[in-house]
N, C-alpha and C positions, 0 to 999 in steps of 0.2 A: 633477420635481425640486423639493425644498424651497427656496424663495428664502431667501437669507441676508442678514443686515445686519451690517456691519463696525463693531463698537463703537469700535475704537481704531486709526484710520489717521492717518498723519502726512504728508499732502502738504505741500510747502513752497513758499513764495514764493522765487523766485530774487532775488539781490541787485538785479537790474535790474527787479524787479517781475513777471517772467515767471511764468505759471501752468502751465507745461508739466507739472510734477509732478502737478497736479490733473487735467489731461487724461489723462495716462498712467494714473493710478489709476482714473479713470472707465472707461477702456477695459478694464482688467484686471478690474474688478468686473463689468462687463457680460458679459465672456467666461466668468466663473466662476459666473454665475447669482446675483449679489447684487442685492438690491432697493434698497440704499442703504448709506450709511456716515456715520460721524461723522468730520469733518475736525478733528483735535485739534492745536492749536497747542502749541509748546514754548517756554518762556521762554529768552531770551538765545541763541537758536539759529534757524537757517534764516530769518533776516530777518523774524521775526514782527512784524507791524504790525497791530494789532487791526482797524482799519477795512478795510484791503485784504484781510486774511485772511478776514474775514466775507464780503465781497463775492465773493471768489474761490470760497469754499465754496458759497455759495448759487447762484452762476452755474453750478456743476457739479452741483447737486442734492444737496449734502452738508449734514449738520447741523453747524453751526459750534460748536466748543468753544474758548474763549479760554484762552490760557496765563495763569496767575496769577503775578504778580510779588510778591516779598516786599516789602510796603509797610507803613508805620506807619498808613496810613489805608485800612483794608479797606473800609469803607462807601463811600468815594468811588470806589475802584477798581470795586467791584461796580456802583455807580450808573452810572459811565462805560461799563462793558461792556454793561449792560442798555440803556443809551441807544443803543448801536450795534446792538442787536437780539439780543445773545447771551442764551441761556437755560441755558448751562452753562459751567463753568470746569474747567481741569485744573490740579491741584496736583502739581508734580513736585518732591519734597523735595530731590533731589540737584542738579538744575539751578537751582532757585530759592533753595536754601539754607534753605528753610523746613521745619524738623524738626517732627514731630508733637508734640514736647515743648516747642516754642517757644510762648509766649503768642500770637504772631501766627497760629498755626495755628487755634486756637479762634476768634480774631477773624475769620479768613477763612471758616470754616464758618458762623458766625453771619451774616456779611454776605451770603453766598450764600443762606442760608435765608431771610433777610429779603427778599431780592430775588427769591425764587422760582426760583433757579437750582439745577440739579443739579451736584454736585461729582464730578468724575472724579479719583480719587486713585491715584497710582502706588505699588504695594505692593512694588516691587523694592527690597530693603533692603541689598543688598551693595555696599558702597563703603568707600573708605579713611577717610572721615569717620565717626568713631565715633557721632556723633549719629544717623546713619541706619543704621549697621550693627548697633547693639544692638537687640534685638527690639522693633519699634515697635508691635506689635499691642495690648498692654495700654493704652498711652497713646492709641492711635488710637480704640479702643472707648470709652475714658473720654471723649475729646473729642466723639465722636459722640453719646454719651448726654446730653451737656450741651446739645445743640441739637435740641430736639423738632421734628419735621417736616422735618428735613434729609433730602434724597435724595442718596444717594452710590453711586457705582460703584467697586468696588475692582478696579483694573486689574491684570492678570496673575495674579489669584487667589492672591497670596502666594507664587508660584512654587513652590519646593520644600516650602513649608509649606501646600500647597493645602487639606488637610483641616482644619487649624486655622482657616484663614480661612473655610472653608465653614461651620464651626460658629458662628463669630462672625456671619456673615451670617444664619444660621438664626434667631438670637436677635432680629433686627431686621427688620421688614417694609420699612423704608426703604432697605435695602442690597441691592445686586445684585453678584454675583461675575462678573467678566469673565475669560476664559481666554486673551486675546490673549498672544502671545509664548510663554507656558507650553505652550499646545496643541501648538506645533511644536518649541520649543526642546528639550524633554526626550523627544522621540519615542524609543521603545525602552527607556526607563528604567522604574523601578518606578512612576513617576507615571502611566504609561498605565493601570494598574489603578485609581488614584484618579480619573482623569478618566472612565474607563468607569463607575465607581461613581456619580459625580455625574450623568452623562448618564442613568443608569437611575433614580436615586432623588431627584434634586434639580433636575429639569428646570424648575421654576417660578422658580428663583433664580439661574440662570447665563445668561451670554451669551457670544458669541465674537467675536474680532476678529483682525486680521492683525499689528498693530504695524508696518504698512507704513512704510518700505520694507524692514524687517528680514525680513518674509515676504510672499509674494504671495498675493492672494486665492485663486488656484488651489490653493496649498498648504493653506490653511485649509479649502477645500472638500473636499479629499481627506481631511483629518483628521476633519472633521465627518462625512463619509459613513462613515468607519471606525467611529467611536464610536456613530453613530446607527443603524447597521444593526440591524434587528429592532425598533426602537422604534416606538411608535404615531405616527401623523401629528401628533397633538396635542403630544406631547413634542418631536418634531422641530421643529415650528413655535415652540414656547415657547423652545427653546434657539437656534434659527436666527435668529429675528427678533422674535417677539412680546414677550418680556420687556423687551427694550431699547426697542422703540418705544412700549410702554405706559408705561414709566417716564418717557420723554422726551416723551410725549404727541405722538408723530409719527403723523399720520393713516395708517391702514392702506391 
């Protein structure tokens, strides 16, 4: 069985500091044959506290990803997070209020690149706030192009605009397309054909995740096996774990 790596899981610290969510996720990952996961923090939610979240993630063998807050001093926030040991941040436009069209978005990308951190960016664009609902892809690609050397993972693959986002990723070697949420959310829709197409033809540029707790690792395993049926072991490994661990420089 091909080992898998969860690009985008959200175990949460309880208000009292309990790490039960981390332990639960670890057990579910082990049961479904995953070799690891990124523990991705969310801003203004789930009692995220950078120091405690990092320690909890590492204690359970996860790769910690810090929630990025909308701040006027991006360089200081990046320095503070790297000082705690983080090597990646998550920009969540809707929860942080940081639109791809805001000047602060470019500042965050530059700060992350300067600090050697990978950026996880939520590509789910549907919200009541027009700043996020209007097609963000052109502004996103423009911002990325202005920061040479930036490493970025586009979470959820653009959801219903999966192929558009895949073509954007194709144009930049520093981008990786994650299929968390989308892999399971749209099962049975026309997106199944697009996902199958990417598994067959774009195996070096995609990765998978659960968006836990929205979906369980076992559900991701089932969908992976469905789309990976008949693929070579090399392609299965690329999609299942190699692409993401290579980008994040996680030892195999």
